[in-house]
CHARMM internal coordinates of N, CA and C (Angstrom, degrees):
IC EDIT
DIST 1 N 1 CA 1.3702
DIST 1 CA 1 C 1.5147
ANGL 1 N 1 CA 1 C 114.70
DIST 1 C 2 N 1.3299
ANGL 1 CA 1 C 2 N 118.83
DIHE 1 N 1 CA 1 C 2 N -43.12
DIST 2 N 2 CA 1.3390
ANGL 1 C 2 N 2 CA 126.00
DIHE 1 CA 1 C 2 N 2 CA 175.42
DIST 2 CA 2 C 1.5304
ANGL 2 N 2 CA 2 C 112.48
DIHE 1 C 2 N 2 CA 2 C -57.36
DIST 2 C 3 N 1.2707
ANGL 2 CA 2 C 3 N 113.23
DIHE 2 N 2 CA 2 C 3 N -34.69
DIST 3 N 3 CA 1.4219
ANGL 2 C 3 N 3 CA 121.01
DIHE 2 CA 2 C 3 N 3 CA 178.69
DIST 3 CA 3 C 1.5467
ANGL 3 N 3 CA 3 C 110.72
DIHE 2 C 3 N 3 CA 3 C -65.09
DIST 3 C 4 N 1.3237
ANGL 3 CA 3 C 4 N 117.45
DIHE 3 N 3 CA 3 C 4 N -40.70
DIST 4 N 4 CA 1.4360
ANGL 3 C 4 N 4 CA 121.29
DIHE 3 CA 3 C 4 N 4 CA 177.59
DIST 4 CA 4 C 1.5511
ANGL 4 N 4 CA 4 C 111.23
DIHE 3 C 4 N 4 CA 4 C -63.16
DIST 4 C 5 N 1.3714
ANGL 4 CA 4 C 5 N 114.48
DIHE 4 N 4 CA 4 C 5 N -43.13
DIST 5 N 5 CA 1.4149
ANGL 4 C 5 N 5 CA 119.63
DIHE 4 CA 4 C 5 N 5 CA -178.16
DIST 5 CA 5 C 1.5521
ANGL 5 N 5 CA 5 C 110.00
DIHE 4 C 5 N 5 CA 5 C -63.64
DIST 5 C 6 N 1.3631
ANGL 5 CA 5 C 6 N 114.41
DIHE 5 N 5 CA 5 C 6 N -40.05
DIST 6 N 6 CA 1.4454
ANGL 5 C 6 N 6 CA 119.11
DIHE 5 CA 5 C 6 N 6 CA 176.00
DIST 6 CA 6 C 1.5311
ANGL 6 N 6 CA 6 C 110.22
DIHE 5 C 6 N 6 CA 6 C -57.22
DIST 6 C 7 N 1.3703
ANGL 6 CA 6 C 7 N 117.39
DIHE 6 N 6 CA 6 C 7 N -45.66
DIST 7 N 7 CA 1.4325
ANGL 6 C 7 N 7 CA 118.35
DIHE 6 CA 6 C 7 N 7 CA -179.31
DIST 7 CA 7 C 1.5163
ANGL 7 N 7 CA 7 C 112.11
DIHE 6 C 7 N 7 CA 7 C -65.96
DIST 7 C 8 N 1.2796
ANGL 7 CA 7 C 8 N 118.00
DIHE 7 N 7 CA 7 C 8 N -34.34
DIST 8 N 8 CA 1.5092
ANGL 7 C 8 N 8 CA 119.44
DIHE 7 CA 7 C 8 N 8 CA 178.33
DIST 8 CA 8 C 1.5517
ANGL 8 N 8 CA 8 C 107.80
DIHE 7 C 8 N 8 CA 8 C -67.20
DIST 8 C 9 N 1.3749
ANGL 8 CA 8 C 9 N 117.12
DIHE 8 N 8 CA 8 C 9 N -46.10
DIST 9 N 9 CA 1.4246
ANGL 8 C 9 N 9 CA 117.44
DIHE 8 CA 8 C 9 N 9 CA -179.05
DIST 9 CA 9 C 1.5478
ANGL 9 N 9 CA 9 C 108.97
DIHE 8 C 9 N 9 CA 9 C -61.13
DIST 9 C 10 N 1.1886
ANGL 9 CA 9 C 10 N 120.85
DIHE 9 N 9 CA 9 C 10 N -39.39
DIST 10 N 10 CA 1.4721
ANGL 9 C 10 N 10 CA 128.25
DIHE 9 CA 9 C 10 N 10 CA 178.96
DIST 10 CA 10 C 1.5308
ANGL 10 N 10 CA 10 C 110.16
DIHE 9 C 10 N 10 CA 10 C -59.65
DIST 10 C 11 N 1.3674
ANGL 10 CA 10 C 11 N 115.70
DIHE 10 N 10 CA 10 C 11 N -49.31
DIST 11 N 11 CA 1.3540
ANGL 10 C 11 N 11 CA 124.51
DIHE 10 CA 10 C 11 N 11 CA 176.86
DIST 11 CA 11 C 1.5672
ANGL 11 N 11 CA 11 C 111.84
DIHE 10 C 11 N 11 CA 11 C -54.39
DIST 11 C 12 N 1.2835
ANGL 11 CA 11 C 12 N 111.84
DIHE 11 N 11 CA 11 C 12 N -49.00
DIST 12 N 12 CA 1.5253
ANGL 11 C 12 N 12 CA 119.36
DIHE 11 CA 11 C 12 N 12 CA -179.44
DIST 12 CA 12 C 1.5613
ANGL 12 N 12 CA 12 C 105.88
DIHE 11 C 12 N 12 CA 12 C -60.01
DIST 12 C 13 N 1.3190
ANGL 12 CA 12 C 13 N 116.07
DIHE 12 N 12 CA 12 C 13 N -50.03
DIST 13 N 13 CA 1.3918
ANGL 12 C 13 N 13 CA 123.47
DIHE 12 CA 12 C 13 N 13 CA -171.78
DIST 13 CA 13 C 1.5719
ANGL 13 N 13 CA 13 C 112.39
DIHE 12 C 13 N 13 CA 13 C -64.17
DIST 13 C 14 N 1.3025
ANGL 13 CA 13 C 14 N 118.32
DIHE 13 N 13 CA 13 C 14 N -38.24
DIST 14 N 14 CA 1.4049
ANGL 13 C 14 N 14 CA 122.46
DIHE 13 CA 13 C 14 N 14 CA -176.51
DIST 14 CA 14 C 1.5379
ANGL 14 N 14 CA 14 C 110.54
DIHE 13 C 14 N 14 CA 14 C -93.90
DIST 14 C 15 N 1.3261
ANGL 14 CA 14 C 15 N 118.72
DIHE 14 N 14 CA 14 C 15 N -9.14
DIST 15 N 15 CA 1.4960
ANGL 14 C 15 N 15 CA 121.28
DIHE 14 CA 14 C 15 N 15 CA 166.68
DIST 15 CA 15 C 1.5467
ANGL 15 N 15 CA 15 C 112.20
DIHE 14 C 15 N 15 CA 15 C 82.04
DIST 15 C 16 N 1.2892
ANGL 15 CA 15 C 16 N 113.82
DIHE 15 N 15 CA 15 C 16 N -151.20
DIST 16 N 16 CA 1.4278
ANGL 15 C 16 N 16 CA 124.75
DIHE 15 CA 15 C 16 N 16 CA -158.32
DIST 16 CA 16 C 1.5328
ANGL 16 N 16 CA 16 C 108.98
DIHE 15 C 16 N 16 CA 16 C -67.38
DIST 16 C 17 N 1.3426
ANGL 16 CA 16 C 17 N 117.70
DIHE 16 N 16 CA 16 C 17 N -37.26
DIST 17 N 17 CA 1.5122
ANGL 16 C 17 N 17 CA 120.31
DIHE 16 CA 16 C 17 N 17 CA -171.57
DIST 17 CA 17 C 1.5249
ANGL 17 N 17 CA 17 C 104.86
DIHE 16 C 17 N 17 CA 17 C -60.48
DIST 17 C 18 N 1.3451
ANGL 17 CA 17 C 18 N 118.07
DIHE 17 N 17 CA 17 C 18 N -54.95
DIST 18 N 18 CA 1.4168
ANGL 17 C 18 N 18 CA 123.86
DIHE 17 CA 17 C 18 N 18 CA -175.45
DIST 18 CA 18 C 1.5449
ANGL 18 N 18 CA 18 C 111.99
DIHE 17 C 18 N 18 CA 18 C -63.20
DIST 18 C 19 N 1.3360
ANGL 18 CA 18 C 19 N 115.77
DIHE 18 N 18 CA 18 C 19 N -30.37
DIST 19 N 19 CA 1.5007
ANGL 18 C 19 N 19 CA 121.75
DIHE 18 CA 18 C 19 N 19 CA -179.93
DIST 19 CA 19 C 1.5911
ANGL 19 N 19 CA 19 C 104.52
DIHE 18 C 19 N 19 CA 19 C -69.54
DIST 19 C 20 N 1.2788
ANGL 19 CA 19 C 20 N 116.75
DIHE 19 N 19 CA 19 C 20 N -47.00
DIST 20 N 20 CA 1.4577
ANGL 19 C 20 N 20 CA 120.53
DIHE 19 CA 19 C 20 N 20 CA 173.96
DIST 20 CA 20 C 1.5135
ANGL 20 N 20 CA 20 C 112.76
DIHE 19 C 20 N 20 CA 20 C -52.60
DIST 20 C 21 N 1.2387
ANGL 20 CA 20 C 21 N 114.60
DIHE 20 N 20 CA 20 C 21 N -50.47
DIST 21 N 21 CA 1.5051
ANGL 20 C 21 N 21 CA 119.94
DIHE 20 CA 20 C 21 N 21 CA 174.91
DIST 21 CA 21 C 1.4381
ANGL 21 N 21 CA 21 C 114.26
DIHE 20 C 21 N 21 CA 21 C -53.31
DIST 21 C 22 N 1.4071
ANGL 21 CA 21 C 22 N 115.54
DIHE 21 N 21 CA 21 C 22 N -46.10
DIST 22 N 22 CA 1.4405
ANGL 21 C 22 N 22 CA 118.92
DIHE 21 CA 21 C 22 N 22 CA 179.17
DIST 22 CA 22 C 1.5414
ANGL 22 N 22 CA 22 C 111.54
DIHE 21 C 22 N 22 CA 22 C -65.84
DIST 22 C 23 N 1.3451
ANGL 22 CA 22 C 23 N 117.84
DIHE 22 N 22 CA 22 C 23 N -36.91
DIST 23 N 23 CA 1.4188
ANGL 22 C 23 N 23 CA 120.65
DIHE 22 CA 22 C 23 N 23 CA 177.44
DIST 23 CA 23 C 1.5412
ANGL 23 N 23 CA 23 C 110.56
DIHE 22 C 23 N 23 CA 23 C -63.91
DIST 23 C 24 N 1.2334
ANGL 23 CA 23 C 24 N 114.69
DIHE 23 N 23 CA 23 C 24 N -41.80
DIST 24 N 24 CA 1.5657
ANGL 23 C 24 N 24 CA 119.02
DIHE 23 CA 23 C 24 N 24 CA -179.11
DIST 24 CA 24 C 1.5952
ANGL 24 N 24 CA 24 C 106.09
DIHE 23 C 24 N 24 CA 24 C -63.69
DIST 24 C 25 N 1.3680
ANGL 24 CA 24 C 25 N 116.75
DIHE 24 N 24 CA 24 C 25 N -43.76
DIST 25 N 25 CA 1.4172
ANGL 24 C 25 N 25 CA 116.92
DIHE 24 CA 24 C 25 N 25 CA 178.37
DIST 25 CA 25 C 1.5382
ANGL 25 N 25 CA 25 C 110.31
DIHE 24 C 25 N 25 CA 25 C -63.38
DIST 25 C 26 N 1.2424
ANGL 25 CA 25 C 26 N 120.38
DIHE 25 N 25 CA 25 C 26 N -39.95
DIST 26 N 26 CA 1.4239
ANGL 25 C 26 N 26 CA 127.10
DIHE 25 CA 25 C 26 N 26 CA 178.04
DIST 26 CA 26 C 1.4902
ANGL 26 N 26 CA 26 C 111.25
DIHE 25 C 26 N 26 CA 26 C -58.36
DIST 26 C 27 N 1.4121
ANGL 26 CA 26 C 27 N 112.72
DIHE 26 N 26 CA 26 C 27 N -46.17
DIST 27 N 27 CA 1.4369
ANGL 26 C 27 N 27 CA 122.37
DIHE 26 CA 26 C 27 N 27 CA -178.23
DIST 27 CA 27 C 1.5527
ANGL 27 N 27 CA 27 C 107.55
DIHE 26 C 27 N 27 CA 27 C -56.61
DIST 27 C 28 N 1.3758
ANGL 27 CA 27 C 28 N 113.23
DIHE 27 N 27 CA 27 C 28 N -47.66
DIST 28 N 28 CA 1.4871
ANGL 27 C 28 N 28 CA 115.14
DIHE 27 CA 27 C 28 N 28 CA -178.81
DIST 28 CA 28 C 1.4862
ANGL 28 N 28 CA 28 C 113.25
DIHE 27 C 28 N 28 CA 28 C -64.02
DIST 28 C 29 N 1.2686
ANGL 28 CA 28 C 29 N 118.54
DIHE 28 N 28 CA 28 C 29 N -37.76
DIST 29 N 29 CA 1.4676
ANGL 28 C 29 N 29 CA 120.62
DIHE 28 CA 28 C 29 N 29 CA 175.96
DIST 29 CA 29 C 1.5144
ANGL 29 N 29 CA 29 C 112.22
DIHE 28 C 29 N 29 CA 29 C -61.20
DIST 29 C 30 N 1.3677
ANGL 29 CA 29 C 30 N 117.15
DIHE 29 N 29 CA 29 C 30 N -48.58
DIST 30 N 30 CA 1.4509
ANGL 29 C 30 N 30 CA 126.00
DIHE 29 CA 29 C 30 N 30 CA 179.62
DIST 30 CA 30 C 1.5381
ANGL 30 N 30 CA 30 C 106.76
DIHE 29 C 30 N 30 CA 30 C -57.37
DIST 30 C 31 N 1.3822
ANGL 30 CA 30 C 31 N 114.57
DIHE 30 N 30 CA 30 C 31 N -47.89
DIST 31 N 31 CA 1.4211
ANGL 30 C 31 N 31 CA 119.09
DIHE 30 CA 30 C 31 N 31 CA -170.82
DIST 31 CA 31 C 1.5656
ANGL 31 N 31 CA 31 C 108.55
DIHE 30 C 31 N 31 CA 31 C -65.16
DIST 31 C 32 N 1.3323
ANGL 31 CA 31 C 32 N 111.50
DIHE 31 N 31 CA 31 C 32 N -39.50
DIST 32 N 32 CA 1.4632
ANGL 31 C 32 N 32 CA 117.93
DIHE 31 CA 31 C 32 N 32 CA -179.85
DIST 32 CA 32 C 1.5687
ANGL 32 N 32 CA 32 C 108.25
DIHE 31 C 32 N 32 CA 32 C -62.33
DIST 32 C 33 N 1.3349
ANGL 32 CA 32 C 33 N 115.82
DIHE 32 N 32 CA 32 C 33 N -42.24
DIST 33 N 33 CA 1.4812
ANGL 32 C 33 N 33 CA 119.67
DIHE 32 CA 32 C 33 N 33 CA -176.97
DIST 33 CA 33 C 1.5194
ANGL 33 N 33 CA 33 C 110.13
DIHE 32 C 33 N 33 CA 33 C -71.11
DIST 33 C 34 N 1.2440
ANGL 33 CA 33 C 34 N 119.05
DIHE 33 N 33 CA 33 C 34 N -41.09
DIST 34 N 34 CA 1.4413
ANGL 33 C 34 N 34 CA 123.94
DIHE 33 CA 33 C 34 N 34 CA -173.61
DIST 34 CA 34 C 1.5526
ANGL 34 N 34 CA 34 C 112.40
DIHE 33 C 34 N 34 CA 34 C -85.79
DIST 34 C 35 N 1.4089
ANGL 34 CA 34 C 35 N 113.43
DIHE 34 N 34 CA 34 C 35 N -24.08
DIST 35 N 35 CA 1.4160
ANGL 34 C 35 N 35 CA 119.71
DIHE 34 CA 34 C 35 N 35 CA 178.36
DIST 35 CA 35 C 1.5310
ANGL 35 N 35 CA 35 C 115.30
DIHE 34 C 35 N 35 CA 35 C 81.70
DIST 35 C 36 N 1.3376
ANGL 35 CA 35 C 36 N 114.00
DIHE 35 N 35 CA 35 C 36 N 36.74
DIST 36 N 36 CA 1.4487
ANGL 35 C 36 N 36 CA 122.22
DIHE 35 CA 35 C 36 N 36 CA 175.42
DIST 36 CA 36 C 1.4949
ANGL 36 N 36 CA 36 C 109.25
DIHE 35 C 36 N 36 CA 36 C -119.83
DIST 36 C 37 N 1.2789
ANGL 36 CA 36 C 37 N 117.55
DIHE 36 N 36 CA 36 C 37 N 174.65
DIST 37 N 37 CA 1.5261
ANGL 36 C 37 N 37 CA 119.29
DIHE 36 CA 36 C 37 N 37 CA 175.19
DIST 37 CA 37 C 1.4274
ANGL 37 N 37 CA 37 C 116.18
DIHE 36 C 37 N 37 CA 37 C -79.42
DIST 37 C 38 N 1.3619
ANGL 37 CA 37 C 38 N 119.19
DIHE 37 N 37 CA 37 C 38 N 135.93
DIST 38 N 38 CA 1.4705
ANGL 37 C 38 N 38 CA 120.30
DIHE 37 CA 37 C 38 N 38 CA -174.52
DIST 38 CA 38 C 1.5119
ANGL 38 N 38 CA 38 C 113.43
DIHE 37 C 38 N 38 CA 38 C -52.79
DIST 38 C 39 N 1.3194
ANGL 38 CA 38 C 39 N 117.81
DIHE 38 N 38 CA 38 C 39 N -35.32
DIST 39 N 39 CA 1.4087
ANGL 38 C 39 N 39 CA 118.50
DIHE 38 CA 38 C 39 N 39 CA -178.27
DIST 39 CA 39 C 1.5051
ANGL 39 N 39 CA 39 C 115.95
DIHE 38 C 39 N 39 CA 39 C -64.32
DIST 39 C 40 N 1.3752
ANGL 39 CA 39 C 40 N 112.30
DIHE 39 N 39 CA 39 C 40 N -28.07
DIST 40 N 40 CA 1.4544
ANGL 39 C 40 N 40 CA 122.93
DIHE 39 CA 39 C 40 N 40 CA 175.64
DIST 40 CA 40 C 1.5175
ANGL 40 N 40 CA 40 C 110.37
DIHE 39 C 40 N 40 CA 40 C -66.15
DIST 40 C 41 N 1.3337
ANGL 40 CA 40 C 41 N 115.91
DIHE 40 N 40 CA 40 C 41 N -42.76
DIST 41 N 41 CA 1.4680
ANGL 40 C 41 N 41 CA 121.01
DIHE 40 CA 40 C 41 N 41 CA -179.28
DIST 41 CA 41 C 1.5142
ANGL 41 N 41 CA 41 C 109.13
DIHE 40 C 41 N 41 CA 41 C -69.63
DIST 41 C 42 N 1.3421
ANGL 41 CA 41 C 42 N 115.60
DIHE 41 N 41 CA 41 C 42 N -42.01
DIST 42 N 42 CA 1.4540
ANGL 41 C 42 N 42 CA 117.98
DIHE 41 CA 41 C 42 N 42 CA -179.49
DIST 42 CA 42 C 1.5547
ANGL 42 N 42 CA 42 C 112.07
DIHE 41 C 42 N 42 CA 42 C -62.49
DIST 42 C 43 N 1.3379
ANGL 42 CA 42 C 43 N 114.38
DIHE 42 N 42 CA 42 C 43 N -36.50
DIST 43 N 43 CA 1.4726
ANGL 42 C 43 N 43 CA 118.71
DIHE 42 CA 42 C 43 N 43 CA 176.59
DIST 43 CA 43 C 1.5341
ANGL 43 N 43 CA 43 C 107.00
DIHE 42 C 43 N 43 CA 43 C -58.43
DIST 43 C 44 N 1.3127
ANGL 43 CA 43 C 44 N 115.03
DIHE 43 N 43 CA 43 C 44 N -50.20
DIST 44 N 44 CA 1.5326
ANGL 43 C 44 N 44 CA 122.00
DIHE 43 CA 43 C 44 N 44 CA -178.61
DIST 44 CA 44 C 1.5469
ANGL 44 N 44 CA 44 C 107.68
DIHE 43 C 44 N 44 CA 44 C -56.80
DIST 44 C 45 N 1.3354
ANGL 44 CA 44 C 45 N 116.37
DIHE 44 N 44 CA 44 C 45 N -48.71
DIST 45 N 45 CA 1.4676
ANGL 44 C 45 N 45 CA 119.82
DIHE 44 CA 44 C 45 N 45 CA -176.27
DIST 45 CA 45 C 1.5732
ANGL 45 N 45 CA 45 C 109.27
DIHE 44 C 45 N 45 CA 45 C -58.17
DIST 45 C 46 N 1.3004
ANGL 45 CA 45 C 46 N 116.24
DIHE 45 N 45 CA 45 C 46 N -39.04
DIST 46 N 46 CA 1.5264
ANGL 45 C 46 N 46 CA 121.67
DIHE 45 CA 45 C 46 N 46 CA -178.31
DIST 46 CA 46 C 1.5239
ANGL 46 N 46 CA 46 C 107.47
DIHE 45 C 46 N 46 CA 46 C -66.14
DIST 46 C 47 N 1.3569
ANGL 46 CA 46 C 47 N 113.95
DIHE 46 N 46 CA 46 C 47 N -45.26
DIST 47 N 47 CA 1.4116
ANGL 46 C 47 N 47 CA 117.09
DIHE 46 CA 46 C 47 N 47 CA -179.58
DIST 47 CA 47 C 1.5527
ANGL 47 N 47 CA 47 C 112.02
DIHE 46 C 47 N 47 CA 47 C -64.76
DIST 47 C 48 N 1.3329
ANGL 47 CA 47 C 48 N 120.63
DIHE 47 N 47 CA 47 C 48 N -35.94
DIST 48 N 48 CA 1.4379
ANGL 47 C 48 N 48 CA 125.39
DIHE 47 CA 47 C 48 N 48 CA -178.26
DIST 48 CA 48 C 1.5301
ANGL 48 N 48 CA 48 C 106.96
DIHE 47 C 48 N 48 CA 48 C -69.79
DIST 48 C 49 N 1.2912
ANGL 48 CA 48 C 49 N 120.48
DIHE 48 N 48 CA 48 C 49 N -42.01
DIST 49 N 49 CA 1.4322
ANGL 48 C 49 N 49 CA 123.24
DIHE 48 CA 48 C 49 N 49 CA -170.16
DIST 49 CA 49 C 1.5934
ANGL 49 N 49 CA 49 C 109.14
DIHE 48 C 49 N 49 CA 49 C -78.37
DIST 49 C 50 N 1.3458
ANGL 49 CA 49 C 50 N 112.83
DIHE 49 N 49 CA 49 C 50 N -8.16
DIST 50 N 50 CA 1.4652
ANGL 49 C 50 N 50 CA 118.72
DIHE 49 CA 49 C 50 N 50 CA 177.42
DIST 50 CA 50 C 1.5432
ANGL 50 N 50 CA 50 C 109.26
DIHE 49 C 50 N 50 CA 50 C 81.55
END
COOR INIT
IC SEED 1 N 1 CA 1 C
IC BUILD
């Protein structure tokens, strides 16, 4: 759990670039789980975030 919090603090500290990288990583995980292509998930993430 502490590891996750460290990651979040690092993301906040290093700003948008690492957050985008985290989103891309999440997209791949979601895509894996749902069985769709990661770029599809990323497109949805962008649409959701406005």
